[in-house]
Each structure stands twice: as structure tokens, then as C-alpha cells.
C-alpha positions as a Python dict, from the first residue, in 0.01 Angstrom:
ca = {
    (1, 'M'): (0, 0, 0),
    (2, 'T'): (163, 237, -242),
    (3, 'T'): (210, 591, -180),
    (4, 'Q'): (-41, 664, -462),
    (5, 'N'): (-297, 452, -303),
    (6, 'T'): (-252, 614, 32),
    (7, 'A'): (-298, 948, -127),
    (8, 'I'): (-611, 823, -301),
    (9, 'Q'): (-749, 684, 13),
    (10, 'M'): (-668, 1015, 209),
    (11, 'Q'): (-838, 1231, -53),
    (12, 'Y'): (-1152, 1005, -48),
    (13, 'D'): (-1163, 1020, 327),
    (14, 'N'): (-1154, 1391, 319),
    (15, 'E'): (-1420, 1431, 55),
    (16, 'K'): (-1662, 1153, 128),
    (17, 'K'): (-2008, 1232, 290),
    (18, 'S'): (-2132, 1079, 629),
    (19, 'A'): (-2473, 936, 667),
    (20, 'G'): (-2466, 1046, 1019),
    (21, 'V'): (-2427, 1395, 937),
    (22, 'A'): (-2688, 1375, 661),
    (23, 'Y'): (-2947, 1215, 899),
    (24, 'A'): (-2869, 1491, 1159),
    (25, 'L'): (-2919, 1754, 897),
    (26, 'W'): (-3241, 1591, 789),
    (27, 'F'): (-3353, 1586, 1167),
    (28, 'F'): (-3277, 1957, 1224),
    (29, 'F'): (-3309, 2115, 873),
    (30, 'G'): (-3508, 1854, 669),
    (31, 'V'): (-3803, 2058, 593),
    (32, 'V'): (-3580, 2321, 417),
    (33, 'G'): (-3367, 2050, 244),
    (34, 'G'): (-3029, 2064, 467),
    (35, 'H'): (-2954, 1705, 390),
    (36, 'R'): (-2996, 1749, 18),
    (37, 'F'): (-2759, 2054, 12),
    (38, 'Y'): (-2507, 1851, 193),
    (39, 'A'): (-2527, 1561, -59),
    (40, 'G'): (-2492, 1810, -339),
    (41, 'D'): (-2852, 1769, -464),
    (42, 'I'): (-2890, 2151, -514),
    (43, 'G'): (-3200, 2134, -752),
    (44, 'Y'): (-3392, 1912, -491),
    (45, 'A'): (-3269, 2111, -202),
    (46, 'L'): (-3408, 2439, -368),
    (47, 'G'): (-3730, 2262, -429),
    (48, 'M'): (-3765, 2156, -68),
    (49, 'L'): (-3668, 2506, 59),
    (50, 'F'): (-3931, 2688, -143),
    (51, 'T'): (-4211, 2424, -65),
    (52, 'L'): (-4106, 2371, 308),
    (53, 'G'): (-4032, 1999, 206),
    (54, 'G'): (-4336, 1958, 6),
    (55, 'L'): (-4525, 2062, 333),
    (56, 'G'): (-4333, 1795, 508),
    (57, 'V'): (-4438, 1498, 307),
    (58, 'W'): (-4110, 1505, 85),
    (59, 'A'): (-3908, 1570, 397),
    (60, 'L'): (-4062, 1264, 555),
    (61, 'I'): (-4009, 1051, 267),
    (62, 'D'): (-3641, 1137, 239),
    (63, 'V'): (-3560, 995, 571),
    (64, 'F'): (-3597, 657, 393),
    (65, 'L'): (-3367, 771, 99),
    (66, 'I'): (-3079, 946, 287),
    (67, 'G'): (-2862, 622, 327),
    (68, 'T'): (-2887, 515, -39),
    (69, 'R'): (-2814, 859, -166),
    (70, 'I'): (-2507, 905, 52),
    (71, 'K'): (-2371, 579, -78),
    (72, 'E'): (-2432, 689, -443),
    (73, 'V'): (-2255, 1025, -361),
    (74, 'N'): (-1962, 856, -208),
    (75, 'T'): (-1939, 621, -497),
    (76, 'E'): (-1924, 911, -737),
    (77, 'I'): (-1661, 1088, -526),
    (78, 'Q'): (-1443, 769, -534),
    (79, 'Q'): (-1481, 732, -899),
    (80, 'K'): (-1388, 1087, -968),
    (81, 'I'): (-1082, 1063, -757),
    (82, 'M'): (-974, 733, -925),
    (83, 'A'): (-1013, 908, -1257),
    (84, 'Q'): (-794, 1197, -1144),
    (85, 'H'): (-518, 951, -1043),
    (86, 'G'): (-554, 757, -1371),
    (87, 'N'): (-703, 445, -1206),
}
């Protein structure tokens, strides 16, 4: 592995989101959108904050969406880092 690849991997490891952290945030702060803030979905998070997670319904549905959303966010992070390094 080249030095550039190592640097890219280290940057990705530092920036990527953890599904475990997202689920923990959902468990403790799901009604106010804690997991959505963590994933960078500020608009959704504010919507959840002001409606108390759609009175809990939206927060309950989100438990099934968290894993997929974190994978999408991590893919976006990886693509951004690769573009920064010209790959």
C-alpha cells in the first residue's frame, strides 16, 4: 500500500460514521433526532426535534433506516476523500 493510499485510509477511518453510535443515539435521543444530526441530515433532524420524532412514529420508523443511511453517508465520505486526492 502506498503512502497516499495509507493517508486516504486514515482520513476515511477518522471521518466515517459508526452504525453503533447512530443506533445508540437513536435509542437515547431518537425522538429529538440525535441520530439524524450525527448522520448530517440536519433538515430531518430539525423536523424530528420540533415534532418530537413525529410524536414517536418517525423515530420508530428510523430504527429500520439507520444502517442503510450510515452506509450511504460513509460512501459519500469515501468519494469526497478520493476526489480530494485525485482518485
